[in-house]
C-alpha positions as CSV (number, residue, x, y, z in Angstrom):
1,M,-14.8,18.5,0.2
2,T,-12.4,20.7,2.2
3,E,-13.4,18.8,5.4
4,V,-12.7,15.4,3.7
5,I,-9.2,16.6,2.6
6,G,-8.5,17.9,6.0
7,K,-9.3,14.6,7.6
8,T,-7.2,12.8,5.0
9,H,-4.2,15.0,5.8
10,A,-4.8,14.5,9.6
11,M,-4.7,10.7,9.1
12,R,-1.6,10.9,7.0
13,A,0.1,13.1,9.6
14,M,-1.0,10.8,12.4
15,F,0.4,7.7,10.6
16,E,3.7,9.4,9.8
17,L,4.2,10.8,13.4
18,R,3.2,7.4,15.0
19,Q,5.7,5.6,12.7
20,R,8.5,7.9,13.6
21,I,7.8,7.5,17.3
22,L,7.5,3.7,17.1
23,Q,10.8,3.5,15.2
24,G,12.5,5.7,17.8
25,K,13.2,8.5,15.3
26,I,11.6,11.0,17.6
27,A,13.0,10.5,21.2
28,G,11.0,10.6,24.3
29,G,10.8,14.1,25.8
30,T,10.9,15.7,22.4
31,R,8.6,18.7,22.0
32,L,6.8,18.6,18.6
33,L,6.7,21.9,16.8
34,E,3.4,22.4,14.9
35,V,4.8,24.9,12.4
36,A,7.9,22.8,11.6
37,L,5.9,19.6,11.1
38,A,3.4,21.4,8.9
39,E,6.1,22.6,6.6
40,E,7.9,19.3,6.5
41,L,4.8,17.3,5.7
42,E,3.5,20.1,3.4
43,I,0.1,20.4,5.0
44,S,-1.6,23.1,7.1
45,R,-1.2,23.3,10.8
46,T,-4.9,22.3,11.5
47,P,-4.5,18.6,10.5
48,I,-1.1,18.5,12.3
49,R,-2.8,19.7,15.5
50,E,-5.6,17.1,15.0
51,A,-3.1,14.4,14.5
52,M,-1.2,15.2,17.6
53,S,-4.4,15.4,19.6
54,R,-5.2,11.9,18.4
55,L,-1.8,10.6,19.3
56,A,-2.2,12.1,22.8
57,E,-5.4,10.1,23.2
58,E,-3.4,7.0,22.3
59,G,-0.9,7.8,25.0
60,L,2.1,8.5,22.6
61,L,2.1,12.2,23.3
62,E,1.3,14.4,26.3
63,R,0.3,18.0,26.4
64,G,3.1,20.4,27.5
65,R,2.5,22.8,30.4
66,S,3.2,25.7,28.1
67,G,1.2,24.3,25.2
68,G,2.1,21.9,22.4
69,F,2.8,18.2,22.7
70,I,5.7,16.2,24.0
71,V,6.6,12.6,23.1
72,R,6.2,10.3,26.0
73,S,8.9,7.9,27.2
74,F,7.8,4.3,27.9
75,S,9.0,0.7,27.5
76,F,7.4,-2.3,25.8
77,S,6.5,-3.7,29.2
78,D,4.9,-0.4,30.2
79,A,2.6,-0.6,27.1
80,V,1.7,-4.2,27.7
81,D,0.9,-3.5,31.4
82,A,-1.3,-0.5,30.4
83,I,-3.3,-2.6,27.9
84,E,-3.8,-5.4,30.5
85,L,-4.8,-2.9,33.1
86,R,-7.4,-1.4,30.8
87,G,-8.8,-4.9,30.1
88,V,-9.1,-5.7,33.8
89,L,-10.8,-2.3,34.7
90,E,-13.2,-2.5,31.7
91,G,-14.0,-6.1,32.7
92,M,-14.8,-4.9,36.2
93,A,-17.0,-2.1,34.9
94,A,-18.9,-4.5,32.6
95,R,-19.2,-7.2,35.3
96,L,-20.8,-4.7,37.7
97,A,-23.1,-3.4,35.0
98,A,-24.2,-7.0,34.3
99,E,-24.7,-7.7,38.0
100,R,-26.4,-4.4,39.0
101,G,-28.4,-3.9,35.9
102,V,-28.3,-0.9,33.5
103,E,-30.8,1.7,32.6
104,E,-32.6,0.9,29.4
105,K,-31.6,4.3,28.0
106,L,-27.9,3.5,28.4
107,M,-28.3,0.1,26.8
108,T,-30.1,1.7,23.9
109,E,-27.3,4.2,23.4
110,I,-24.5,1.6,23.4
111,R,-26.5,-0.7,21.1
112,K,-26.9,2.2,18.7
113,T,-23.1,2.7,18.8
114,V,-22.6,-1.0,17.9
115,A,-25.1,-0.7,15.0
116,E,-23.1,2.4,13.8
117,L,-19.9,0.4,14.0
118,D,-21.5,-2.3,11.8
119,K,-21.9,0.3,9.1
120,C,-18.1,0.8,9.0
121,F,-17.7,-2.6,7.3
122,T,-18.7,-2.5,3.7
123,S,-20.0,-5.4,1.6
124,E,-16.7,-5.3,-0.4
125,G,-14.7,-6.1,2.7
126,E,-13.4,-2.6,3.3
127,V,-13.4,-0.8,6.6
128,E,-14.0,2.9,7.2
129,F,-11.1,3.3,9.6
130,E,-11.7,6.9,10.6
131,A,-15.4,6.3,11.5
132,Y,-14.5,3.0,13.3
133,S,-11.8,4.8,15.4
134,R,-14.3,7.4,16.5
135,L,-17.1,5.0,17.2
136,N,-14.9,2.5,18.9
137,A,-13.7,5.2,21.4
138,Q,-17.3,6.1,21.9
139,F,-18.3,2.5,22.6
140,H,-15.6,2.1,25.3
141,T,-16.5,5.4,26.9
142,Q,-20.1,4.3,27.1
143,L,-19.1,0.9,28.4
144,A,-17.1,2.4,31.3
145,G,-20.2,4.3,32.4
146,L,-22.6,1.4,32.4
147,S,-21.7,0.3,36.0
148,G,-22.9,3.6,37.4
149,S,-19.6,3.9,39.4
150,K,-17.9,7.2,39.0
151,I,-14.7,5.8,40.6
152,I,-14.5,2.9,38.1
153,R,-15.2,5.2,35.1
154,Q,-12.5,7.6,36.2
155,E,-10.0,4.8,36.6
156,V,-10.8,3.3,33.2
157,E,-10.3,6.8,31.7
158,R,-7.0,7.1,33.5
159,A,-5.8,3.7,32.2
160,T,-7.0,4.5,28.7
161,S,-4.6,7.6,28.7
162,L,-1.6,5.4,29.3
163,P,0.8,4.6,26.3
164,F,-0.9,2.4,23.7
165,A,-3.9,1.6,26.0
166,S,-6.4,3.6,24.0
167,P,-9.0,1.3,22.4
168,S,-8.3,3.0,19.1
169,A,-4.6,2.8,19.1
170,F,-2.9,1.1,16.1
171,L,-5.2,1.8,13.3
172,P,-3.4,0.6,10.2
173,D,-1.0,2.1,7.7
174,E,-0.5,0.5,4.3
175,T,1.8,-2.2,5.6
176,D,-0.6,-4.1,7.9
177,V,-4.1,-3.2,6.6
178,V,-5.1,-6.9,6.0
179,H,-4.3,-7.9,9.6
180,F,-6.2,-4.9,11.0
181,K,-9.3,-5.6,8.9
182,R,-9.4,-9.0,10.5
183,S,-8.7,-7.6,13.9
184,L,-11.5,-5.0,13.7
185,T,-14.0,-7.6,12.4
186,L,-13.2,-9.8,15.5
187,G,-13.4,-6.7,17.7
188,Q,-16.8,-5.8,16.5
189,E,-18.0,-9.4,17.1
190,Q,-16.7,-9.0,20.7
191,H,-18.5,-5.7,21.0
192,R,-21.9,-7.4,20.3
193,A,-21.1,-10.2,22.6
194,I,-20.1,-7.8,25.4
195,V,-23.4,-5.9,25.2
196,E,-25.5,-9.0,25.1
197,A,-23.7,-10.5,28.1
198,I,-24.4,-7.3,30.1
199,A,-28.0,-7.4,29.0
200,A,-28.2,-11.1,30.1
201,N,-26.6,-10.3,33.5
202,E,-23.7,-12.6,32.8
203,G,-21.1,-10.9,34.9
204,A,-18.3,-13.5,34.8
205,R,-18.7,-14.0,31.1
206,V,-18.5,-10.3,30.2
207,A,-15.4,-9.8,32.4
208,A,-13.7,-12.6,30.5
209,L,-14.8,-11.1,27.1
210,L,-13.3,-7.7,28.0
211,Q,-9.9,-9.3,28.9
212,E,-10.0,-11.1,25.6
213,H,-10.9,-7.9,23.9
214,A,-7.9,-6.2,25.4
215,R,-5.7,-9.1,24.5
216,A,-6.4,-8.4,20.8
217,A,-5.0,-4.9,21.4
218,R,-1.9,-6.5,22.9
219,Q,-1.5,-8.6,19.8
220,N,-1.7,-5.5,17.7
221,L,1.0,-3.9,19.8
222,E,3.2,-6.9,19.4
223,L,2.6,-6.9,15.6
224,A,3.5,-3.3,15.4
225,F,6.6,-3.9,17.4
226,L,7.6,-6.8,15.1
227,N,6.9,-4.8,11.9
228,E,8.9,-1.8,13.1
229,K,11.8,-3.9,14.4
230,N,12.0,-5.8,11.1
231,G,11.6,-2.7,8.9
232,A,13.9,-0.3,10.8
233,G,17.1,-2.2,11.4
234,E,18.5,-1.3,14.8
235,A,15.7,1.2,15.4
236,S,12.6,-0.3,16.9
237,I,9.3,0.6,18.6
238,F,11.0,1.3,21.9
239,A,14.4,2.5,20.8
240,L,13.5,5.8,22.6
241,V,13.8,4.0,25.9
242,R,16.9,2.6,27.4
243,E,16.3,0.1,30.2
């Protein structure tokens, strides 16, 4: 029970911090103080720490040299470019996997992840967002390794760490949950198609599927931008950057 409560607090902290960053309420270069945030949100430091780690994975924060986390500075075009780059690199990784062939063990593992992702969608039309986020990140990590190329895997990981390029960025808050349910359902359909295209050695098709998959992430970014712009007056998703 305690673990469930901790995860709930971490998700709430993550949504709150993400919203403040997107609205420009926390400027780029700001060092986030764990103790102060825990007191402000009235939760313990552990879920705050977990939330900041997740936002670092999304590219919104970076780890400071002396510890803690710092808000990254970026522009809308930076984020779009990062998402497009991830799509191209993942497409290359998948195309090479399809053309070179993949060990059966690795295909079994990624298919197992797809099957676990299916379980995140309930018969009532709900989505277990926390589980989906974790398994989605796992899917993309496995995908990057299917080509057998250490260089490509490292470059995919590098691109994934850029602002908003994480496959699990932009899980929903209460304002856009309907859109994200549709988005995740489509994403899961694409996951299945990607795996089967690799198994069928369809290199060109799987590369195109990955770029389409990344394009959905771009649409989520644009939706978040629009929501924050409409809901925050002059503040917007990239108010922290002046170009």
